[in-house]
MDAnalysis code that builds the backbone (N, CA, C; Angstrom):
import MDAnalysis as mda
import numpy as np

u = mda.Universe.empty(291, n_residues=97, atom_resindex=np.repeat(np.arange(97), 3), trajectory=True)
u.add_TopologyAttr("name", ["N", "CA", "C"] * 97)
u.add_TopologyAttr("resid", np.arange(1, 98))
u.add_TopologyAttr("resname", ["MET", "TYR", "ILE", "GLY", "THR", "CYS", "LEU", "LEU", "SER", "VAL", "GLU", "ILE", "PRO", "ASP", "CYS", "GLU", "SER", "LEU", "LYS", "ASP", "LYS", "ARG", "HIS", "VAL", "ILE", "LYS", "SER", "ILE", "ILE", "GLU", "ARG", "ALA", "LYS", "ARG", "GLU", "LEU", "HIS", "LEU", "SER", "VAL", "ALA", "GLU", "VAL", "GLY", "GLY", "LEU", "ASP", "GLU", "TRP", "ASP", "TYR", "ALA", "GLU", "ILE", "GLY", "LEU", "ALA", "TYR", "VAL", "SER", "ASN", "SER", "ALA", "LYS", "HIS", "ALA", "ASP", "GLU", "VAL", "ILE", "ALA", "LYS", "ALA", "VAL", "ASN", "TRP", "ILE", "GLU", "ALA", "ASN", "LEU", "LYS", "ASP", "GLY", "ILE", "LEU", "GLY", "ASN", "TYR", "LYS", "THR", "GLU", "ILE", "VAL", "ARG", "VAL", "PHE"])
u.atoms.positions = np.array([
    [-10.038, 14.020, 1.196],
    [-8.728, 13.989, 1.959],
    [-7.908, 12.909, 1.296],
    [-6.604, 13.274, 1.190],
    [-5.570, 12.439, 0.666],
    [-4.515, 12.139, 1.624],
    [-3.934, 10.939, 1.626],
    [-2.892, 10.648, 2.522],
    [-1.624, 10.184, 1.751],
    [-0.628, 10.827, 1.782],
    [0.646, 10.452, 1.107],
    [1.406, 9.630, 2.015],
    [1.799, 8.381, 1.557],
    [2.618, 7.500, 2.397],
    [3.874, 7.101, 1.651],
    [4.916, 6.802, 2.429],
    [6.052, 6.241, 1.845],
    [6.794, 5.221, 2.813],
    [7.388, 4.164, 2.305],
    [8.125, 3.248, 3.067],
    [9.520, 3.245, 2.480],
    [10.540, 3.644, 3.325],
    [11.912, 3.678, 2.879],
    [12.751, 2.618, 3.628],
    [13.616, 2.007, 2.862],
    [14.603, 1.061, 3.379],
    [16.004, 1.763, 3.558],
    [16.583, 1.639, 4.718],
    [17.809, 2.320, 4.965],
    [18.786, 1.312, 5.441],
    [20.042, 1.295, 4.795],
    [21.125, 0.439, 5.273],
    [22.132, 1.262, 6.067],
    [22.561, 0.750, 7.107],
    [23.535, 1.443, 7.982],
    [24.745, 0.486, 8.220],
    [25.576, 0.551, 7.204],
    [26.670, -0.535, 7.255],
    [27.634, -0.389, 8.376],
    [27.859, 0.747, 9.004],
    [28.970, 0.873, 9.950],
    [28.476, 0.623, 11.445],
    [27.207, 0.265, 11.593],
    [26.702, 0.025, 13.015],
    [27.176, -1.266, 13.507],
    [27.483, -1.347, 14.773],
    [27.991, -2.470, 15.463],
    [27.010, -2.957, 16.546],
    [25.951, -2.139, 16.742],
    [24.913, -2.502, 17.740],
    [23.663, -1.828, 17.463],
    [22.545, -2.359, 18.089],
    [21.322, -1.663, 18.045],
    [21.342, -0.226, 18.561],
    [22.236, -0.011, 19.543],
    [22.297, 1.439, 20.052],
    [22.856, 2.342, 18.981],
    [23.915, 1.856, 18.213],
    [24.389, 2.584, 17.181],
    [23.382, 2.986, 16.124],
    [22.685, 1.950, 15.720],
    [21.668, 1.988, 14.717],
    [20.498, 3.024, 15.150],
    [20.065, 2.867, 16.370],
    [18.970, 3.789, 16.846],
    [19.419, 5.196, 16.881],
    [20.687, 5.451, 17.177],
    [21.272, 6.839, 17.203],
    [21.108, 7.433, 15.801],
    [21.459, 6.650, 14.740],
    [21.437, 7.212, 13.385],
    [19.925, 7.363, 13.014],
    [19.049, 6.374, 13.160],
    [17.716, 6.419, 12.784],
    [16.949, 7.505, 13.583],
    [17.069, 7.527, 14.890],
    [16.331, 8.573, 15.664],
    [16.724, 9.952, 15.269],
    [17.928, 10.180, 14.972],
    [18.382, 11.454, 14.442],
    [17.666, 11.977, 13.262],
    [17.635, 11.108, 12.245],
    [17.059, 11.434, 10.943],
    [15.516, 11.560, 11.127],
    [14.843, 10.717, 11.947],
    [13.437, 10.762, 12.182],
    [13.091, 12.189, 12.927],
    [13.712, 12.455, 13.862],
    [13.418, 13.589, 14.696],
    [13.681, 14.926, 13.810],
    [14.677, 14.946, 13.030],
    [14.899, 16.078, 12.134],
    [13.867, 16.221, 11.128],
    [13.439, 15.101, 10.566],
    [12.464, 15.121, 9.475],
    [11.105, 15.608, 10.035],
    [10.753, 15.091, 11.273],
    [9.474, 15.587, 11.860],
    [9.527, 17.104, 12.031],
    [10.655, 17.588, 12.644],
    [10.782, 18.977, 12.875],
    [10.821, 19.892, 11.635],
    [11.599, 19.439, 10.656],
    [11.828, 20.307, 9.479],
    [10.833, 20.149, 8.371],
    [10.231, 18.905, 8.266],
    [9.281, 18.731, 7.112],
    [7.871, 18.598, 7.542],
    [7.513, 18.605, 8.872],
    [6.249, 18.600, 9.466],
    [5.385, 17.309, 8.948],
    [6.035, 16.160, 8.995],
    [5.429, 14.955, 8.579],
    [5.306, 13.944, 9.774],
    [4.460, 12.961, 9.624],
    [4.519, 11.883, 10.684],
    [5.594, 10.952, 10.111],
    [6.574, 10.549, 10.986],
    [7.631, 9.672, 10.622],
    [7.948, 8.784, 11.712],
    [8.177, 7.453, 11.432],
    [8.538, 6.437, 12.465],
    [9.393, 5.379, 11.869],
    [10.103, 4.726, 12.749],
    [10.795, 3.495, 12.300],
    [9.760, 2.402, 12.406],
    [9.458, 1.677, 11.271],
    [8.371, 0.708, 11.205],
    [8.848, -0.762, 10.857],
    [10.121, -0.872, 10.601],
    [10.578, -2.293, 10.250],
    [12.045, -2.476, 10.486],
    [12.489, -3.729, 10.559],
    [13.873, -3.982, 10.876],
    [14.257, -3.567, 12.261],
    [13.374, -3.599, 13.151],
    [13.654, -3.080, 14.498],
    [14.681, -3.795, 15.293],
    [14.881, -5.085, 14.991],
    [15.969, -5.817, 15.778],
    [17.194, -6.025, 14.889],
    [17.278, -5.445, 13.787],
    [18.399, -5.589, 12.905],
    [19.440, -4.462, 13.167],
    [20.791, -4.707, 13.196],
    [21.746, -3.701, 13.430],
    [21.976, -2.724, 12.239],
    [21.918, -3.327, 11.042],
    [22.427, -2.588, 9.926],
    [21.275, -2.226, 8.915],
    [19.987, -2.330, 9.396],
    [18.987, -2.172, 8.456],
    [17.773, -1.471, 9.120],
    [16.982, -0.603, 8.471],
    [15.794, -0.053, 9.127],
    [14.808, 0.292, 8.087],
    [13.488, 0.340, 8.408],
    [12.504, 0.835, 7.469],
    [11.854, 2.047, 8.138],
    [11.744, 2.988, 7.367],
    [11.167, 4.248, 7.956],
    [9.812, 4.593, 7.150],
    [8.728, 4.859, 7.924],
    [7.550, 5.163, 7.307],
    [7.235, 6.651, 7.390],
    [6.683, 7.274, 6.271],
    [6.363, 8.547, 6.264],
    [4.843, 8.748, 5.972],
    [4.186, 9.766, 6.481],
    [2.762, 10.043, 6.144],
    [2.532, 11.498, 6.158],
    [1.605, 11.916, 5.232],
    [1.244, 13.335, 5.168],
    [-0.183, 13.375, 4.740],
    [-0.977, 14.286, 5.382],
    [-2.372, 14.470, 5.001],
    [-2.615, 15.779, 4.274],
    [-3.374, 15.778, 3.188],
    [-3.594, 16.976, 2.436],
    [-4.931, 16.890, 1.778],
    [-5.356, 17.994, 1.327],
    [-6.708, 18.105, 0.568],
    [-6.471, 17.983, -0.976],
    [-5.206, 17.729, -1.356],
    [-4.889, 17.569, -2.744],
    [-3.902, 16.349, -2.990],
    [-4.191, 15.461, -3.936],
    [-3.307, 14.394, -4.176],
    [-1.944, 14.860, -4.684],
    [-1.991, 15.810, -5.510],
    [-0.760, 16.420, -6.094],
    [0.108, 17.000, -5.047],
    [-0.452, 17.756, -4.099],
    [0.377, 18.291, -2.957],
    [0.991, 17.213, -2.108],
    [0.111, 16.213, -1.812],
    [0.601, 15.137, -0.931],
    [1.818, 14.458, -1.621],
    [1.686, 14.209, -2.894],
    [2.743, 13.572, -3.590],
    [4.014, 14.336, -3.768],
    [3.889, 15.674, -3.908],
    [4.981, 16.632, -3.853],
    [5.703, 16.643, -2.518],
    [4.949, 16.662, -1.455],
    [5.555, 16.714, -0.132],
    [6.326, 15.381, 0.197],
    [5.690, 14.310, -0.198],
    [6.404, 13.008, 0.037],
    [7.651, 12.906, -0.807],
    [7.654, 13.351, -2.064],
    [8.892, 13.388, -2.926],
    [9.874, 14.272, -2.298],
    [9.518, 15.398, -1.835],
    [10.494, 16.412, -1.157],
    [11.110, 15.637, 0.042],
    [10.360, 14.981, 0.845],
    [10.828, 14.339, 2.110],
    [11.804, 13.191, 1.696],
    [11.505, 12.480, 0.662],
    [12.392, 11.313, 0.242],
    [13.793, 12.011, -0.132],
    [13.813, 13.069, -0.949],
    [15.056, 13.801, -1.356],
    [15.748, 14.258, -0.179],
    [14.970, 14.878, 0.702],
    [15.601, 15.536, 2.002],
    [16.255, 14.345, 2.827],
    [15.612, 13.298, 3.031],
    [16.176, 12.212, 3.837],
    [17.432, 11.679, 3.154],
    [17.371, 11.489, 1.832],
    [18.653, 10.995, 1.160],
    [19.722, 11.864, 1.282],
    [19.422, 13.177, 1.152],
    [20.577, 14.193, 1.414],
    [21.112, 14.357, 2.790],
    [20.232, 14.075, 3.751],
    [20.697, 14.266, 5.155],
    [20.942, 13.060, 5.878],
    [20.912, 11.940, 5.341],
    [21.259, 10.624, 5.970],
    [22.706, 10.390, 5.793],
    [23.482, 10.973, 6.793],
    [24.961, 10.915, 6.778],
    [25.555, 9.554, 7.059],
    [25.033, 8.764, 7.949],
    [25.634, 7.464, 8.274],
    [24.808, 6.291, 7.717],
    [23.961, 6.522, 6.820],
    [23.198, 5.432, 6.219],
    [23.086, 5.680, 4.751],
    [22.517, 4.638, 4.058],
    [22.378, 4.631, 2.570],
    [20.924, 4.301, 2.281],
    [20.232, 5.276, 1.634],
    [18.850, 5.070, 1.246],
    [18.785, 4.014, 0.257],
    [17.989, 2.982, 0.498],
    [17.760, 1.899, -0.458],
    [16.466, 2.130, -1.190],
    [15.694, 1.061, -1.397],
    [14.393, 1.214, -2.108],
    [13.391, 1.969, -1.268],
    [12.442, 2.515, -2.035],
    [11.335, 3.230, -1.259],
    [10.074, 3.047, -2.271],
    [8.956, 3.062, -1.532],
    [7.650, 2.905, -2.249],
    [6.737, 3.906, -1.679],
    [6.117, 4.724, -2.656],
    [5.199, 5.719, -2.228],
    [3.736, 5.382, -2.713],
    [2.816, 6.004, -1.959],
    [1.453, 5.661, -2.380],
    [0.584, 6.870, -1.844],
    [-0.346, 7.254, -2.694],
    [-1.202, 8.396, -2.289],
    [-2.626, 7.648, -2.228],
    [-3.298, 7.881, -1.052],
    [-4.582, 7.141, -0.822],
    [-5.618, 8.203, -0.656],
    [-6.788, 8.080, -1.348],
    [-7.918, 8.920, -1.104],
    [-8.767, 8.309, -0.080],
    [-9.079, 9.075, 0.976],
    [-9.903, 8.563, 2.009],
    [-11.246, 9.429, 2.101],
    [-12.321, 8.869, 2.268],
    [-13.576, 9.504, 2.429],
    [-14.013, 10.051, 1.041],
])
């Protein structure tokens, strides 16, 4: 079993409150879950107005497939993140068991 993971940093320069930020982040997270069938959550920068970290995870029986799905998800998030800017991201494929 392989688990593909990714940690993305997102800048949201036009936010003026946590409420504004959560609207942007929640929207992209819910769409990614629905359209990409991944586990997705805001995992960092929770109290910052203009910054968030989003974690992705995908389980597969193939390391190659897990890597492809995570790469596709990063590209999808970058293309669909209308009110934010994708910063750095780090991916890792972990073999379990």
